N, C-alpha and C positions, 0 to 999 in steps of 0.2 A: 403511348406509354400503354404498357401489358396491367393486367390486373393485377399479377403479383407484385409489377413496380409501384402502380399504386398505392394498392394497398401498404406495400411498406413505407411509402412517401407519406402516409396520414398516420402511421403508426410513429415514425420518427418524429413528426411535427408533436403529437400528443404527448411522446416521451419526454421532448426538449421545453416542452411548457410545464411541465410534472414542478411544483415548486419546493416539491423536501427529497429527501433521498429515503430508499427502502431503510430505513432504522424500526429499531424495535425496542421499546422500553423495557428492560426485565425488572429492575429494581429501583426504588429511592428514597435515599434516608433524608430527612433535614432535622434537624435538632437547634436547640438555645436554649444554653442554659447561664442564669443571673445568679449571683449570693451576694451579698452584704452581711457584713460580721463587725459587729459591735462589743467591744469589752464590757460598757455602759449599758443597765437596761433600758436606754432608751434613743434613739428608735431601737425596735427587737433587731433580730437578726432573721435571717432569712436566705435560701437556697430553693432555688424554681427551676425544672428541669421540661421543657415541652418540644415532642418531639411530632413527627406525620412520617408516613410511606404514600401518600398518596398520591396522586399523580396531577399535574396540570399547576395554575398558579397556588403557591399557597402563602399567606404570611403568620408566621406563628406569633403566638404574643404572651406574655408571662402574666402575672398577676401584679405582677410591681408597675407593668406598663413597657416595660422592655419589647420589640420586634424582631422577626426576620422576614423578612420576603423575597422569594425564590419561584422560580418557574421551570418545571421542567414536560418538554413534550416532544417530540421525535422529530420535531425543524429547529427548536432553540432549549438550549440550559442557560438562564438565566439565576445571578444569585446577589443578592446586597451582604456581603460578609463582614462582619463585624467583631471586632475582640477587645476586648478593655482591663485592665489591672489598674489599681490605683490605693493607694493607703495612705494615712496622717500618723505617724507615729506621734506627732508634738500637742495639737488639739485633740478632737474627738478620740484617736485613736482607734480608728475605723479602715475597715480595707472592702472595693467591693470589685467584681469579676465578671466578665462575659467572656465568653463563648459561641460561636454558631461553628457547623459544620452541613454539611452536603455533600453525600456520595448519590452515586448513578451510575447503576449496571446497563447496558445495551447491544443491542446486537445488530452489526451490519450488514445485511442477508445481501445476497444473489453477484451485486456490484459493490464499484467500493463507491466513498462519499465521500467530499470535500468538505473537512472540519474547519473554521474560522474562529479564532480566541481573541476577542478583545479585552482589555483589561485596562484600569482604571482606580489608582489609589495610594495605599503605602501603609506601610508596616515599621514601626519603632520600637524595641528594634529590628532589624531584618530579620526576618524566618517567622514573625509572629503571626504572620496572615499568606496565605500560598494555593496555590490552584495546579491541580498535575492532572496526564493523560496519560492511562496506558494500558498494553496490551493485557486485559485480563489472564488469556490461557498462559505468556510466556512469561506475565509480569515486568515488560522493557517498560520503561519511561516513554515514553514520544514526546513529553511537551510538559513543563515546569515552567512556574512563573520565574523562579529565579533566574531565568534565561533570557528575561527579556525585560528586568527590575534593571531603576538606574539607582547605583549602589553613593551615598553621600554620606557624611559626618565621621567623629571622631568615630562614636557608637555605631556602629552600619546601621542604616537607613536603607529602606528600599523604598521607590517609587515608580510608578506604572501611570503614564498620560498617553491613553489610546493607545495602548504597546501591542501590536499583533501579529499574529504567529497562524501561520496557513499551513496545509498539512492533506494528505490523501491517507482514509482509511479502507484498507484491503475488508471482503468479509472476513467477517471473527468479532470476537464479543471482546469490549472495549470496559473500563471503570475510570470514570471521574470523579478527584477528590477536591473539595473544596475546604478551608479549615483558616480562620480566625481566632487567636487567641488574645489574652491579653501579653505583659510580661512575664519572664519566664518564672521568676520568683518575685517571692511576696512577704511580708511580716508582722505580726503588729508591734509595737516598741519604737523609742527613743531615735526617729528617724533610720530606721532601718527599711523602710516602706520603698520601693521599688514599680515607677509607675510606666506605662507602655501600652501596646495594643496595636492592631490593625484595622485596615479598612479595607476591602477589595471588591467594586461592582465587576462583577462575570458575564462577560456575553461569549456562548458558545452557539454556533450555526451548523448545519448540517443541510450540505445541498448535496445534488446529483454529481458525483466529478466528470469533468472535463472528458466526454468522447462515452461515457455510461449509457445515452441516451442510444445513440447511434449501434453501441453494443446492442443494446437492449431489442433494437430493429434486425439488425442481423439476424441475429438468435432466433428472434421470431418467421425468418424467412423461409425456414425449410417445411414451415406448420403451413405457410399460408402455400406452396406450393404442392401440398399435399391436399386441398382443397378444391384446384382448380379442376 
């Protein structure tokens, strides 16, 4: 075996053993909102919002004790999205609301990346929890959680049980948006409240696309030949 062939083979093995795609996280925004409204003076009403742009694993916690955990790295994006709205128009005439949001912009550089998204959770009514992946340059939606949800009930409820989607991302800039809200509307007063919410666990991984390592090795061959 020639020196070039040996070097190419070694490079191919090294590339194949790489555990992550060539992905650069450009921005991350996580937010948790929790509010409580009460017509009576006690317990008092409040509204809390906490957010972060930090990378890596982060757990946001409000003064009222609500929390939202998510993690953003170049290998994986995970989130425990929870949303809720409820009101009691007959008793204490109170209303609570919780919303979570995760938005990440990342770039796939040089070689394609394989993306796999696994979802678990439910949304009642459907639409209160969602996760999407889109091309940030063209605004084309590549994946939306509605596409692999099981819809049931007279009032549509969405469910995900290890619902999995995979695709290949060409070099470019992409955006993921995960949201969980409460019911669309609710208000104080005699039974006018509307309860609902969403709970969606997201696990999105990024790995080298099939054949990417071989392409990288072949691209390096000319430089190896020049060194002989």
